Structure formats: C-alpha cells, structure tokens
N, C-alpha and C positions, 0 to 999 in steps of 0.2 A: 622541570620540563615534563610534559605530558601530551600525547596525542588524544583528542577527545573526539570519538565518533558520535555524531548526534543526528538523530532523527528530526527533521526540520518542520515535520507536520505535512498535511497535504497539499497546502497551498496558502490557505488564509494566514497571514502571519501572526495573528492572534491565537492560533492553535499550536504555535511553538510552545513547548513546556517552559516553565520559569527557569528550570535549570539549564535547559538547552540555550536559552537566550543569554543566560548569565555567562556561560562558557563562550559563546560567540562574541559577546561584547567584551570579554576579557583577554581574547586570543590574540597573539602576535602575529600568527599566520593563519588565514583562512582558506581552505580548499572546499570549493562548494560545486555540487553537481548542476551546473547552470542550465542544462536542458530540461531540468525538472524542477529544481528548487526555486521557489519564488524569490527574487533578489531582495525583496522588502524584509526578508528575515534578517539581512545584513546591516539593516539601517543603523543600528546601534554600535557597529564595530568602531574599534578606535581609529583615528585618522591615521595613525602610524601603521596600522594593521596591513601586511602584504596579503593581497587577496588573489587567488588563482582559480579560473574556472576549469573544472575538471572534464568538461565535454570534450574539450579538443586535446586532452592529455592521455598517456598510456599509463599503464600501471607502473611501469619503471620510473616515468617522470614524476607520478604522484609520490612514490616512495623516496625518490631523490630530494624532493622538497621536504618531506618529513624528516629525512636523515639530516639534511643541512640545518633545519630548524633545532634538531636535538643537539648537534654539535655546537650551537651557538646559545643553548639553554632557553629556548623560546617555547612557547606554547601553541599547539595547532589545534584548530577546530576543523574537523573533517566533516562536512555538513552533506548528508544524505538526505533524499526525499522520504517522507513519511517516517516509517520505522526501517532502520537499515537491516534488520533481520529478515525482511520480506523482499525477495529479489533486489538486494541492496549490493551485491558484490562486494561486501566488506571483509569476508572471511579471509579472501586472498590478501588483503591488505594487513590484517591482523597477523596473519602468519608471517608475512614478510617482516613485520615489526618485531615479532618473536625472535627471528633469525638474527636481527640486528640488536636485539636488547634494548629496544626502545619501548618504554612503558606506554600503556593506553588504557582507556576506559571507553565504556559505551553508554550513552544515554538515549533510551528508547523515545519515540516520538509518536504521533497520532497517524496511524496508517491510512491511506487513501480509501481502502476498503470499509473503514469506520466512517469516514466522511461521507461516503457514498451511501450507507444506509441512513445517515442523518439527513442528506439531501433528499432521499426518497421519503423520509419519514416512516421507515419500515424497521421491523426486527428480524433479523435473520433466523433466530430459533424462536419457533411458535409451538406451544404444546398441541399435539395431535398432527402437527404439520411436518416440522423438522427439527431435530436436535443435534444436527451435525452441518458443519460449514466446511466446505472444501475450498481452499485457496489453491489455485493452479494457472495454468498458461496453456496456449496452443503451442504446438511444436513448431518452431522456426529455425533460425540458424543455429540455436541451442537445441539440441535433441532432448526429447523427454525419455527418462529411464523406462525400461520394460516395466509393464503393469500400470504405468502413469499416463497413458495416452488418454486423451479426453474421453473417448467412447467407453474406456474401461472404468473410468470414474464415475461416468454417467449412470452405471448399473445401479448405483446406490439412490439415486433420484433425490439426493440430499440437496441442500441449500448450496449453490456453486457460485463462486466469486472469481472471474477469469481475468487475469492481468494480461497487459501486452498483446492483445490478440484482437482489437477491434478492426485491424485492417484485414482480417480473415472472417469476417461475419458470416458469409454464405456457408463456408465450411465448417465453422463453429456450430451453426444451427443444424445443418445436416448431421453431423457426428452426434450431438446431442439427442436429436431425434430417434436414434437407434434405440433409446431407452425412455426418454421423457416422453409424455404425451405432446403432440404438435401444439395443443393449446396451453401448454405451460408458460406462465408469465415469465418476461424477461424484460430487463431495462439496461440501457447504456448510460452511465454517468460521465460526462466529459469534464475534466478538470474540476473534481469535486472540490467544493470550498472557495474556488477562486472567483473572482468577479466575473468572470465570462463563462462560469459554469452552465453546462446544458444538459438536460435529461431527456432521453428518448425511451418510450415504453412501448410494449407490444407483447407479442408472444413468439415462439419460436419459429412460426411461420411468416411473421411479419417484421420481425425485429431488424434483419439484415436490410431490407429495402428502406425502412425508415431511417436506419442509420446512414445509409447511403444518401438519401434525400437531404439530411441534416448536415452532410459534408464533414462527418466526423471520421478521421483516419488514424489517429494517434492520441495519446495522453487521455485514455478513457478506460473505465472498467465495465465489464459485462457481469450483470448478477442474473441469475436464473433460479426459479424455483416458486414453489406454492406460497412461499412467505409473502410474496407479493399480492396475493389475493386477499380476501376479506373474511374467510372462513378458517376458524381455529378454536381451540378449546381455551377456556379462561385458565390462568396459572392457579396452581395450589398455593403458592406463596401467600396470596391475599384472600384465599377462600376462608370465610368464617367458619366453615365446618371442619377445616385442616388444622391440626395441632403441630406445632414445632416447638424449639428450643425457647423462642421469645414470646409465643402466644398459645393460649389455650383454646381450641375449637369450641363451638358451641353445640 
C-alpha cells in the first residue's frame, strides 16, 4: 500500500509525466483536485478505482479516505495540479500520513509557470536582463510572511511569476510600480496549456484593464519583467569564443 502524491501537469493531459500516468492508471483510489486538475488525466484509471474530487473535501476527509485505503491495502493516487511543491498544500497531508504511519512518495509534475513560459514562447532568464525568477502571490485570505509582500519583492526587479492573484490586478500593478518602471512588460496566461488557454499582454500601466476586458478572474498566472521584451545579451553557452568543459573556444 502506498499514497502517491502526483503533479498532474498544468492542464494538457499529454504534459502528465509517464510515471504520473502509470501511478494514476494503477491506483485503487484516486483523490484529485477537481477545481484545477483536468479530468482527462484520469482517463486511463481502472474501472474499479474509487474516485474522489477533493474540491469539496476538507483535509480531515481527504486523510480519512487515505487511512481507509491503507487499512484495506489499497494504493492511492493523490493528484494535484502542476507540481504539488508549489502552492500545492500537500505538506500538511504528508505530515498527517507521517503521524498515521502511512507510507507515501511524491512524483513531481510540470508546473503552470513553465507552461506559461512555453505559451508565451519566452525564457524567464536572459543574460543581461534577469537571472532570477521569483514565484510568489498577492496577499489574500492567506497572509504573506513579513518581508515577502509583493512590493518588497519588487525591489529586485527580477522576473516575477505571480500565482493566485489575477483577481487583484489593479492592486498588483500598483504595488509593482513602486519599483518596476511603469512600462515594464507584463502578461497574463489563463489556463496555460488547456484547450481554452488565453494570453493577455501589456505593461504595468495597461495589463489590469486588458485582463478585465478579457473577463479573466481566476485560474491564471501573471508574469512581469523585461524578459518579455526583445533586448538581451547572447548566451556564453554557444558563443564560439567561449571555452568550457565540452568545447574549446576559437
């Protein structure tokens, strides 16, 4: 018996890892985050598998299902969106399983922030532009720790990927503009890699209005930074004058 925490990818069922798919297809019990996970990733599940949608469940109810499965020697696939290590709320589940002595493992997935970069056809880290990517969120019902307020992180003017915050775009742009120039490029990717994916682009002065016009209120990532522009230095990795372990420069 084992509980498998699985990152189900950003939405496109073909972005589910081979290992993640195998574990889902083999599972006796599947608990999936139905508000975010594409149900198509469950298409290969066994006909006898018991499937639970955790969108309407409490932590205690999720653990109770896992405990019951363990007592009956059944394998559980706990399916999270993207990579459960990023805003996945799976640490509290693992700690509960530790207290119960139930074994588990974690299979990472493709995060939505990577799918967003792919949709935009951009690279978060560009030489001479940014070599740092900050993954964060706006403060909402879950408070932010001290020194992690959005405006504090904005001091770095690094590439920023902002989760769970598209419903606060006006406030988001206002806080970022305390340190980012107003013409800093910004983009919002709604449901990256899904069939109904949408992309809205602009800068910090225009992005909130454009997102409002597009009717996007949830399930979207905001990305901000000069990486969205066209000016950068070429990488040394493929520079013919640059030597490294595998190639001698000319």
